[in-house]
N, C-alpha and C positions, 0 to 999 in steps of 0.2 A: 504494500500500500504506500503511495507517495506521501511524503510528510506534508506537502502543501497542495491545495487544490490548484488545478491548472486553468480553471475557467475564470470568468470575471467575478470580482468581489465588490461589495458595496463599501464605500469609504466616505469620510467627511473631509472636504478639502477647503482650505482657506489660505489667504495671504497673511503674513505676520510680520510686523515691523517692531523693532526693539531700539529705542532711543535711550542713550545713557547721558545724563546731564551731570557734570561735575563742576565744582567751583573752580574758577580761573582756567577752565579748559573748554574748548569748543565741543559741541554736541557730537556724539558718535552714533551713527545710524546704521543698523543692520537690517536687511530685509530677507525674509525667507518665505518659501512656499511649503505648506505642510499638508500631508495626507494622513488621516487617521483611519486605519482599517480596524476590523474587529480584533485582530491579533498581531498587528504590526503598526508602526508609524514610520513615515518617511519625511525627513526634514531636508529641504533643498536650498542651497545658497547658489551663488553665481556659478561655481565650478565644483562644488562638493555635494555629495549625497551621504546622508546618514540614515540607514535603515535599521530599525530595532525590531527584531522578530521575536515576539513573546511566546510563540509556539516552540520554536527551537531554542529560545533564550540566547540569541546571538545579536551582536551589534556589528553591522557591516558598514564600513566607511570607505568611500572611493572618490577619486576625482574623475571628472568626465573626460579628461585628457589622458588618463592612464588606464592600464588593464590590471594592475594589482589592487587588491583591496585588503583592508584590515578586517580581521575576523575575531571579534572579542566576545567574551561572555557578558550577558546582560546582568549578571550578578556583581560584576566588578564595581560599577559606580555606586549602587546601593550599599555595598560593603565598605567602600571608602568613606562615605559620609559620616556615619556614627564614629568611626575610628578617628577621623580628623576632628569631629566635634569634641570628643574627649580631650584631645590635645589643645583645642582652642579654649575649652573651659579651664584647663590647668594654666594656660598662659594668661587668660583673663584674671584668674585669681592672683597670679603672680604680679601682674601689672597693677591690679587694684591695690595690692598691699604696698606698692612702691609710691602710690599717689598720696597726696595730702587728703585728709578727710573731706575737705570742702570740694575736692575735684572727683571724688570717687562716685561712679554711678552705683545704683543699687545692684545687688546680685541679680535680681529679676531682669533689670534693664540690660546688664552686660551679657547675660545668657541669652536673652531674646535676640539680640543682634546676631549672635553666632548661630542660633537655631535658624534664623531667617536666611543667613548667608549660605547655609548648607541645606536648607529646606528639609530638615529632619529634626526629630527630638529623641533624646534618650528615654524620656518619660513623658507621657501625654500631659499637657497642661494648657491652660487657656489664659495667657498673660494679657490679652488685649480686650478692650471693650469696643462697642460699636456705636455709631451715630448715623442715623438714616437722614439723607439729604434729598433734595429734589433730583439730583443727578444719580444717586446710588447710595453706596454705603462707605462710610469712613471707618477705618480701624485705628484705634488709639492705644498708644503705650503711655499710660499716665495721661498727660495733656497733649502729647505729640501725635500728630497724624502720621502713621507709618505706612498706610496703604489706602487706596481708593479703588473701589470696584464699581464700574458703571452699572446703571440699572438696565440699560438697553443691551440686547444680545439675542442669540439664538437659543430657543428652548430645545434641549437635547432629548432625544428619545432614550429609553432605558439602555439600549445596546451601545449608545455613544458615550455614556458617562464614564465608564472605566477607561476607554481609550483617551479621553480628554484628561482624566486624572493622571494617567501615565505621562502624558505630554507635559502637564504642569510640573509634576514631581521631578522630571528629568531635565527640563529645559528652562524653568523660570526660578529666579531667586525669590522664593515666596514662603512665608512662614506656614508650617503645616496647619495652624489654626485657621488661617485665611483660606488655604486650599480646601480644607474640609468644608468650610462654609460655602465656597463656590460650588462644590460638588453637591452639597445638600440642596442648594437652590435649583440645580438642574439646568443652569443657564451658562452658555458660553458667552462671557461678557465681551462687549465691543472694546473695552479699554480697561487696563489694570495699571495703576501707578503704585510704585513701591519706593519708599525712602530707605536708603541703606546707610549704615554707619560703620566705618572702619574702626579698628581697635584704637587707632591714634585719634579718633574723634571726628575725622572728616566725614561730611555727609554728601550723598549723591542721590540722584533720582533716576529710576528706571521707568520708562513708559512703554507698555506693551499694547499694541493695537492689533485687533483681529478684524479682518475685512474680507469681503467677497466670499463669504461662507456659503458652501453649496454641498449637496449630496450627489455623489457620482458613483459610477461603476467602472472598474478597470482591472487589468491583470496585476498579479503580484509584481512589484517593481524592482526586482533584482535582475540585472542583466545576466545573460548566460555566458558571456565571454570573459569573466573576471577570474583571476587566479589569486589565491591567498598570498599575502606578502611574507608568510612564513617560508615559502619556497625561495624567495629572494634572500631572506636571512640565511637559509640553508646553503647558499652558494659561498658564503664567507669562509675563508680559511682562518678561522678563529675557534677557540673552544666553544663559543656560542653557536657558530655556524655548523661546526661538526656535530654538536648535540642535536640541533634541529634536523640536520640531514639524516642522521641515523634514526632519530625518533619518527620522522615522517615516513621513512622507508619501512620501519617496523609497523607503523599504524596502517599503511596501505599495502604492504606486501611487495613493494617495489624491489627490483633486483633480486627477487626470490629470497628476500630476507624474512624467514619464518621463525616463529617462536619455537624454541627447543621443547621437545616433549619431555615429560617427566621420566618416562622409561629410558630415554636416551641419556639423560643426566644421571640417573641412578646407575646405569651401566658404566658411564665414564668414571663415576666415583668409585665403583667396585674395581675397575681396572687400575685406577691410580693407587688404590690400597694394595692391590696385588703386586704393583711395582714398588711397594714400600715408600711411596711418595706422600709423606704426611702433609706437606704443604698443599699439593694439588688436591688431595682428598678433602682437606679442610676447606679450601676455597670452593670446591664443588658442593660441599655440604651447605656452605653459606649461600651459594647461588640458588640451590634448590629451595631453601627456606625463604629467600627473597622473591624469587620468581613465582613460586607456588604458595606464598603465604596465605592468600585468600582462599585457595582451594583446600589447603590444610585445615583451616578453621571451619570450612563449610561442609567438607566431604569426609566422613569417617573412614571410607574405604581408602582414600588418598593418604590420610594420616597413618593408617595401619601399614600401607605399602612402604611409606617413607621410614616409618619406625622400624620395620623389619630389615630394610636395607642398612639403616644406621647401626643396628646391632651387629651386623656382619663386619663393619669397618670401624667400629667405635674406638678400637685401640689406636687408630691412626689419626683420629680427629683431635686437633690441638696438641699433638705430640711432636717430639723432635724439633725440626726446623719450623714447625707451625706454632710452637708454644707461645712465642711472643705475640704473634698475630691473634691467637685465641684469647690470651689474657687481655690484650688491648681491647678486643671486641667486647669482652665481658665487662670490663671497667667502663667502657664507653656508654653502657646502659645504667650506670650507677653514679650517684653523687659521691664525690670524695676529693682528696687532695694528697699530696706527698710526692716524694722523689720517684717512686715506682712509675707513677703516671708520666712524669717528665721523661724518664728513660724510655718508656714505651712510645711516647710521642716522637722522640728522636729516632727510634727504630722505624716507625711508620714514615716519617718524613724522608728518610734516606733509603728506604727499601724499594728503589726504582726497579729492581729486578722482578718484583711482583707484577709490574705492568705487562710483562711479556706472557704471563700465565692467564688462563681463563678465569675471569672474575678477580684478577689481581688488583684492578683499579678500585676495588672496594676499600682499599686502604685509605683512600682520600676521604670517604664518608666516615670510616672508623675514626680517622684523625679528627674530623670536625666534631663528631659526637663526643669523643674523649675530651676535646678542648672545651666544649659546652658544659660537660658534666664535671669538670675539674674546677674546684673553687679557687685554686691559686694558680691557674694557668697563666696569668699575667706575669708570674715570677719565673716562667720557664726561660731557659737560655734563648735569647732572640734569634739565634741562628736556626733554631728548630722551625719556627714559623716562616722564616725567610726561605727555607728549603721547600716549602709547600706553595702551590698556587694560591691566589686569593680565594676566599671562601666560596664564592659562587662558581668559580672555575673548577673547583674540586668536584662539584656535582656535575658540571657539564662534561668534564673529562670521563667520569664514570658512566654517565648515561650514554655518551657517544659510543663507548666501548661495549656497554651492556644495556641496551634499551628496553629490556624486558623486566616486568615486575613494577608495580606501582609505588612501592615504598620510597624509592629514591625520588620519584616525582612528587610524592606527598611531602617529604621533608624539604625538598628544594622549593616547592611552592610556598610552604610555610615560611621559609627564610625570606623569600621575595615579598610575601605579604607583610611580614614584619618590617620590611623596609619601605612600606607605604606604596607598593606598586601592585595592587590587586589585579590590574589588567594582565600583566605578565604572569602573575601567580596562577590565575585561572587558565591561561593558555597552557601552562605546565601541568596543572592538575587535569585538565580536560584531555590532554595528550596521553597522560598516564592512564586515564580511565579507558581511552580508546585502545590502547595497546594491551592492557591487562584485563581480560574478560572477567576475572574474579575480583576486580578492584573493589566492587561495592561490598564485598564480604570482608575486606581487609581495612587498612587505615583509611582508605578513601571514603568509607562509609561516614566518616566524620565530616567530610566536605559536603556530602549529600545532606546531612543533618543541618549543617551551617546554611546551606541554600534554602532548606525548608524554613529555618528560623527567619531568614531575611524576608521571605514571602509573608510570614506572619507579622513581622515587626514593621514592614514597609509595604503594606498591600497596595498603596497607590502607585508604586513603581512597577507593578507587574500586572 
């Protein structure tokens, strides 16, 4: 069954102008054309198209003069907003403490401006009051008018309300209390004015005008000749480019790059043990647990098969020349400190010979986890970390060499998300889920729950 209908679909279409007025600056006018379908919206500027598909939960962005397009998750933007709002609240509290009492805004006022700026709240509240005028409704923060909503506009039918709510939530700097009221009214207003205030106190005004509103029918507006810009990234001879290249091949089966079977890996592990190669045996054991982690937890038969194979080779796992790697991997999952951890980190940083072995690049992730879980890692000999690639490249090197199994994608996405880039984080998570058919039963289940919570917490955005 196709994911999208191929025929004509009904949509709401209008022109939308956005004027920003700042003190001591000339007006800045942006004009857009907007189409709101039941499960997508399309925002068009002079040479750029932004298509948000809510059925697929993707955001496609392309220029009319190019054939590459950005393919992002529709969860990224809603995830960023509360994360950034928490930071803004902390900064507001810090700045307020540095001001004299006569200059301090109230906590309600200070937080309102940030909630409005990001169009989201961490907790529902209604800080504004209203005043009905002959032209519409004014919204007041204390005595200050912070928004004006015109009385005139188009009465939306029930199916058009959620598409318009999504458009407001994702495209306008509008406080959630005002947005909720607009949706409760059931009217697409002809004009919305919003007063904004920066942390430094400067004010500006946004004027949003909606015109030429009409109901139309038309095809789904994604051109057929576009290519994901990930393929352009995959052409780069960098750790990032090599990661995307290997991952995309794994996800699509290009160049006959197929996921290794469990039986094949078990046979390789038995063969390594028969050769008395403890290091290869241990690496293959780690590969099995990483690649088939989801299936191990979900399928008792798979678990028993792996367990039986491990019993046969157990004396070689973590023994001999694999002992340091095995202990490092164990300690990388536990909080602690001390010289043993530093010595193991030094071993991992200098064990370049491992990279030539199947799954040997796992040392990079073991090093990162050991560093994260060691309380005094900042006291390590600086030469240790200097011998390792930067943190993100450790993941890229390993994934490029071993694109199977979602755990590495989960951890890497978490790191990128923690650096306030949810857009790339979701690209990594989504690719990991596409590659690993059992990802939903492993760590990636946490991302699915995160996405479900975003839908519950920010229903206007979906």
